[in-house]
N, C-alpha and C positions, 0 to 999 in steps of 0.2 A: 223735675217732672219729665223733661226731655230725656234724661238719662234712663229713667225707669221705662219709658216708652221704647227706647232703643234696646234695652235689655230684654223686654218682653218680645219685641220683634225678632231679636237674635235667638231667643229661646224657642219661639215658635218655628222659626226657619230651621233650627237645629232639629227639633222634633219631627218636622215634615221630612227633612233629609234622611233622618234615621228610619222613619216610617217607610219611605220609598225603598231604601236599601233592604229593610226587612221583608218587604213584599217580594222583592227580586230574589233574595236568598230563599225564602219559604217556597216560592214558586219553583225555583230550580231544584230544591231538595224534594219537594212533593212530586214533581215530574220525574225525577230520577228514580224514586221509589216505585212509582206506578209503571213506568216504561221498563225498568230493568228487572223488577222482582214481583210482577203481578201474579198472585196465586188464585184469585177469584176476581170477577168483575168489580173494579173499584177498590180492591183490597190488595195492598202491597205486602209481600213477604218480608220486606225490610224497609219500613216507612220511617227512615231516620228523621224526616222532617218534624215529626211530633216531639222528639226530644228537644230540638232547638226551638220549636214554637213555644213550648212551655217555658223554657229559660228566657226567651226574648220577651214573653208577656210578663213574667215576674220582674224583669229588669225595666221594661218600658211601659208597663201598665196597659191602658186601653189602646194605645198606639200599637203595641205588640199583638194584642188580641185581634184587632181589625186586620193587621198585616197577616196573621195566621189564617184568618178566614179567607182573605183574598188570595193568599198563596195556595190554599186548597182549591178554591173556585177555579183558579187559572191552572195551577200545576197538576193537581190530581183530577179535577173535574173535567176541564176542557181537554187537557192532554189525554186523560184516561178515557175519554169518550162518554162521560156521563151526559145523558140528554139535557139540552139547555134548560128545559122547563123544570127539571129535577135538580140540577146542579146547585142552585142557590140554597135549596132546602137540605140536600144531602151534605153539602159542605159545612153546614152548621155543626156537624159532628166535631170538626177540628176546633170550632169556636168554643164548644162546651169543654173540650179537652184542655183548653188553656184558661178559660174564665173560671172554672171551678177551683183550680189551685190559686189563681189570683185572688179570688174572693176569700178563700180560706186563709191565705197568708195575711191578708189585710184584716180579716175579722178576728183572727187569733193573735194578731200582732207578732207573728213569727218572723224570724230573720231569714231572708231568702239566701243568705250566705251559709245556711245550715250550720250555725256555730254551736248549737246545743242539741241534745237528744230530743227535746221537745220540738225543735224546728224540723228535725228529721222525721219525727212522727207525723207532723202536719203534712210534710211532703209525701210520705208513704201513703197516708190516708187519702189525701185530696189531689196530689200531683202525680200519683202513680196508680192508685187503685180505683177510686170512685170516678175520677175524670175519664180514665180509659174505658171503664165499663159503660159509662153513659155515652161516650162517643161511639163506641163499637155498637151498642144497642141502637142508637139513633141512626148511624150510617147503614147498618144491616137492614133495619126496618124500612128506611126510606128507599133502599134499592127494591124492596118488595112493593112498597106503596107505589113507587114509580113504574112498576111493571118490568123492571130490569132483571129481577131475580124472583123465582117462585118462593112463596112463603115457607115451604118445607126446607129451603136452603138457608133461611135466616139463621138458625142456630149454628150451622157450620161456618157461615160468613162471620157471625158475631164472634165465635171462638177463635178463628184465625186472626181477625182484626184485633181482638182483645189481647191475645197471647203475644202477637208481634209487638204491639205497642207497649205491653208490660216489659218485655225484654229490652227493647230499644230504649225506653225511658229510664229503666233502672241502670243501664250500662252507661248512659251518656249524661242525662240531666243532672244527677247529683254532682258529678265532676265539674260540669259547667258552673253550677251554682256555688259550689265550695271554692273553686279556684279562680274563676273569672269574675265573680261578683265583686271582690275587692277592687279589681282594676276598673270595672264599670263605675263603681261608686267614686273612685279616685278621680276619674275624668269628669265627674259631675253631670253625666248624661242620663243617669238613671232617673226613673220616675218613682217617687216615694208613695204616692197615693194611686189614683187611677189615671190622671192626666198630667200631673205636674210633679 
């Protein structure tokens, strides 16, 4: 009984440590994209963070998803100057971009290591296309809802956000999933469901 309690405590402390590291990495990547390559308010021309956020969430489940959200709130929202009252809602765009593939991979029992064509199709459908469309639509719309951008600019903001995320995601995320996933699994730190 004592050994099981110690293992659970060690497991939780490992998860919390990984979570904190992910928040820091996501924050830095999000801030880098917004500071260095902003093409429209709140829209980065090179938002590399999304590619890593997706992989982190597929590897670490809910821990990765919350870390992605917080990374966006701090790194893109606060650093990017999104008004504080709008930031928590606007930043949900990154949460949708990582939760959609996580839910799809779990629902379809797909391998995040992209070992089969079916796994790749699940990734392309839900980790590349649908998630980035939802995130871009959400983010662009909330900039207008929050009064930061006029409604007539929403289609342009959506298009830039969506295209940038498509390019970054297809160039980076499949490589991370295919070649880093085996190492993550070997270390025993990956999450097989949503939290454990």
